[in-house]
Every structure is written in structure tokens, then in C-alpha cells.
C-alpha positions, 0 to 999 in steps of 0.5 A: 905654772902647774904643780911641781914646776917650782922644784918642790919634792913631795917626798921630802919634808918642806917648810911653808916658804923659804926665808930670805937669806943675806946672800940671796938678797945681795943677789937680788939687789945686784940684779937691780930688783931691790935696792941694797938698803931694802935688801938688808931690811928683807933678810929673814922674811918669808918668801915664795915664788909665783909666776909673776916673780918673787913674793916677800912677806912678813911674819905676824901673830905666828903665821906668814902673811903675804898681802896685796898680791895682784892676781890680775891686771887692773880692770881699768880703761879698756879692761873695764867690763872685760874678763880679767887678764894676767898681771904679768911680771912684778916690776923688778920681778920682786913684790914686797907683799906687806900691805893690803891692796886697794879694795874695789870701788864701792859706796862711801868713796871707798876703793879703786878700780885697780883692786884685783889683789889677794892675800895669802896666810900660811902656817910657820911650821913644817908642812906634811908630805902632801902640803897644806890644804887651801881655803879661799875666802870670798867676802860678803857685802851684797856684791856691792861693798866689802873687801878681803882686808878685815878678815884675819884668818889666824885661827884657821891657819893655826889649825894647819891650812893656808887661807887666801882672801880675795877682792873682786869687782863690785856693784855695776863695775862687777855685775853689769849687762849692756848690749853694746859691751856684750856684743864685744865677743867676750864673757859678759855680765858676771865680771865679779864672778870671773874675777873670783874664778881667775883668783882660783886659777891663780891659787891653783897655779901658784899656791905650791910656792907657798906650801899649799896643795893645789889638789885640796882647795876649799872655797868658802864665803858668807852672804854674797860670798856664800851666794858666790860659792853656790854660783861656782858650784853651778858654773861649768867654768869653775870645774876643777878649780876647787874640791870642797865648798862652804856657803854661809848665809848665801841662799838668799832668794836663790832657792825660792820662786817668789822673786826672779832674782837671777835673770837672763842677760838679755833681760838685764840688758833691756827691761831689768826687774825689781831686783836687776837694774836695766843696763840700758837705763843705767847707761842713760842715767850717766849720759851714754844714750847712743848705742854705737858709742855706748861702750866707749862712753860708759868706759869713760865715765868715772867709776864713782858715778856708777856707785852713786846711781839712784835708787841704791839697791840692797844688793845685786845678783849674777846673770844667766849669761849662757857660759859662766852660768848656763841656768839659775843656781837653783836649777843647776843644783836641783838638776844635779848639773853642778860641780859635785864636791862635798859641801857645808851649807847653812844659815843663822837663826835670826838673819833678818834682824840685822837688816831690820836693825840697819834700815829701821832702828839704827836709822832712827825709825823703829817699827813701833805700831801695827800700821808701821809694821804693815807698811814695812812688810808691804815695802819689803815683801810687796803687795802680793805677798804682804797679806799672807806674811802679815797673817803668818807673822802678826804684829801681836805675836812678837815683842816688837815690830822689828822682831816680827819683820826680822822673823819673816825676813829670816825664814823667807829670805834665808832659812827656807832657801838654805834648806831647799839648797841642802835638799838639792845638794844632798841628792848628789853630794855629801852635804853638811847642813848647819844653823848658827844658833848663838842668840847672845852673839856679840855685840850686846844690845847695850852696845847700840846706845838704846837704839835697838828695840829688839835683840839681834839674836843670831843675826846675819854675819854673827858667825864671822867672829867665831871664825876670824879675828877682826872688827865686823861692826864698824865703829863698835868695839870688838866684844870678846867671846865668853868662855862657852862662845870661845868653845863653840868658836874652837869647834867651828874652826875645827869643823871648817878646817877639818872639812878643808883637809878631808871633805868631812868636818868630823874629828876626834873630840868634837860633837859628831856632825852627820851628813844631811839626810832629807828623810830625817831633816837634821841640821847641826845646831852651832850653839855654845858651848857645844853643837848638837842635833836640831830636828825642828828647823823646818817647822821653826822657820815655816818652810813646808807649811808656808814659804815653800807653798808659793 
């Protein structure tokens, strides 16, 4: 359904959604869509019309919420490893959208294959003539885990935007290349990215019913979600599905040449790489060895079997499939052959410390000696790069081995690739570069019961609590932001939402954020209480002098 087909008149003030009246609910009940008892309970709830039928939500924390809306048919049975299909009509043409849908199958026995749901969060108040801008959040989790549910965008919505959070297929159910499946004549490999694009199509075609503007859609995401944002910038199939993009910490390994993390589909089908498992080997591991029956065999294997395949990788990557991605993300951005929209792109000052903490300290294996440090560097960077990394990041140069390993991981995996990304983007589109620099971001080191041998600093995912409400730290209690941190949070929310509205993060009262210019190489340092210019990003992270020399 295209804009305007739902009877909206952009020349008249409208409200975000209609409220269900008693007369309307009696009519709905009379048609058999809901029972009379249910109809009485739904009176006064916000509602919106979609292609699949009427969606009825709730009002919580001063915003309207529509949770667990299916945007595509369940990708099960014959639809496993197939492009997403339309959902069709809701049973009875009405959906009570008041509970989250399933997350997608992932480690820990979590989730279901029936998981293609999204959530819409919208302001309560009267909307302007041109409707609310829309922000679509793509969650992180290495393309292996995570979901839309933990991200409460109330702070963003309060600034006058609609936020949509989405689920997409994960792990080998979402990113898988096998020659028998790829011979079926449909788009291949990048099923999780196909889901994301299908969700964007749903937003384009339905968001006007919630008061949203389908001509002002911003995609934003963190980690694997940020990588997905870069992928949609590079994807010809995503043209016109969004109008601005924000990539948070999504640059990992994508904009450096020392590892081939994104490979052609044929390589993924056959030999694979250290970063990309072989589809043939995965099929053999679950007992699907005969090529002629492999597709049917693979679709009959329980979803949990694909989660438990060893060895468990740190992360997955999309493939160059020739259609959704016609070249690597790095090559697309460097050549200018990408969807040219304004971009915010950046990373956190201490990204790598998060991963070191999880793999070593919090697993009871802190890096305490030079020998342990050398082994950890070799395990991470490989025997070819390890000697150079050990020379640039010596054990003796840091307060702990964990901090030293975190520094090389930050610089080589995130910071310098992020700088390369903004340098490519800024040649063609208005690009705003940032570094999140709150070295005291919650939770405090004391929250880990003495297990950490180094401070986390501005670690990977640290900025999420400055944009969203929610618990992103598992069993740890949510730590409140200090007054200076809250001031930074307010500014970041202003930046992100103003960018969604205009394509420019600047607004009255906030520190100026100029577009990135490679000649001056300035990043906006997101530091409490107020952001400022940062001119030493390149030397601080050893980009030109070390990482860009490989």
C-alpha cells in the first residue's frame, strides 16, 4: 500500500493513530474479528491500518506502542533459506499488537524460526503536516544473536520521531550458502539482509497508517546492525528504501584488506575461509551429504542443530551474491557505487575491551603474563600479523595484558576501518563522523565482582544506553547515568533525531557538528557533558602509521 492510499490528508493536522471507539469495536466484534469481551477491553487503544488489517496497540510511558507485528510470512519449512514472502491478512483482519513476537533462533536455546516481527513506537501528540520522520533500528549481535525487544526507544520517540525495531534471521538460518539451495532460482545467501530490506518495504508501504512519513526513513544500527546499514548503503536492492543512515560500530573488518571477511557466494558454498564457514561442510556436519537431496535434507534438520555446529564462530558476514551485494561493502563505498544518502558513522574509543573482557577476564582467564599476552595476540591476529602487533602494542606499554589486546582490537578492527569508511563516504555524500568517548560509561568496573583486570572504558555497545532505555548487560543491574552523562545522552538523542528529520544532526543549543572533511580529519567526540571536536583520531589509533599499511 503506497502513501495516500489510507485516506490521509497531509493538508490537515492528524494524530498519530486513531483511538478505538466503542462504536468501532462493536462493529469489529459484529464482523467476528474479535469477541465482544475483547472489544470492550480494546476501547480507547491506539490503532492503525496496515495492508494485513487493523493493528491495535497500547500506550506506555507516554508513547504509543505496537508490538509483535508480523511483516513477513514465517520462514519455515519450504521458506527456510528463501527470500521473505508477504504475511497476508491477520486472522480476523485484526491484530492485538501488545506483546513482542519471537526472537529468531540463536544460541542458548532462544528463539524460533517464526520470528519476522517488528515493533512500532510512535508519539502521542498531534503530528505536523508532513508526518513524523521514521527511524528503523537494526539490532547487533554478530549476525548470530540478539533481537529487537530490549531496545526501548522512548527517548528518541519523545523528540518527535517514529521508531521501528525489527527482527531478522540469524546465524546459518540467516546467512548460509549451499549450492543445492542456491540452484533454486531465488536470491541467495543473505537471507537476514533480505529480511531487513523486506521490513523496510513494509515500513515504506504501511508507516503512513501510524502517522509516519515514508519519504523520511532513517536506518540505524549498532555492531552487526551497523554493518547491515553499510550493506544496505552498498546494496542496489535497497535503493529508495531509506533516506539517511547511521552506522554505529559497524565497520569491523569491512574496510581493511588484511582479512577477507566478505567473500563471493561460490567461495562460501565450497571451501569457505577462516571467517566464512563452508556451506558444504556445514551440510555434511548435519548429515546432508547427497547433493541431489541436500536442499530437502537441510530443511528437515531441526533449527537448533544449526546453532550448535562447532566450532562456534565470533560472528558471521554477508556474501557477495551478485544481486543484493554486487561487490564488497568496502569496494562499493570506495567506488561511489552505493545509495547516496547522508550518513552518520563512527565507533567507540575502546571497542575491543568488551571482547577481551568476555573472552578472558569474565571467563576466568585474565591475561596476566607476557607469554599469555603473546598467545592471545597470535590467536586473535594470526601468526602473520602477530609479530607486528606485538611490536606496536607491547605488553609492557599497558597496565594489563587485557588492555593491550583491547587496544589492538579497537584500532585494527573498529577505529581505523571506521575512519576508512567515512573517508570513502565523504567523497560522495554528507558524512558526520563521531567517536564515543565516555571512558566512565556504565556499568562501573566494580559491578563485575573483581573479575576485570582493566577498566572497560568506552567499550563496544556502551553508547546504546545513551540512546535507548533497556538492560544491555544481562544479569547486571542497570546503572543510572550521572548528570554529565545524562547531558551527553540528551545531546546524542537530539543529534540522532534531528538527523532523521533533516539529514543534518545540528540544531539550536547543541555543540556544532560539521560534516567530515578528510583534509582536516575531525571527528565529533561524544564525551560528557558536551561533545567537542577531536583532531587526533588518526594518530591515537595508529591508522596511517600502522593499520593502513597492511
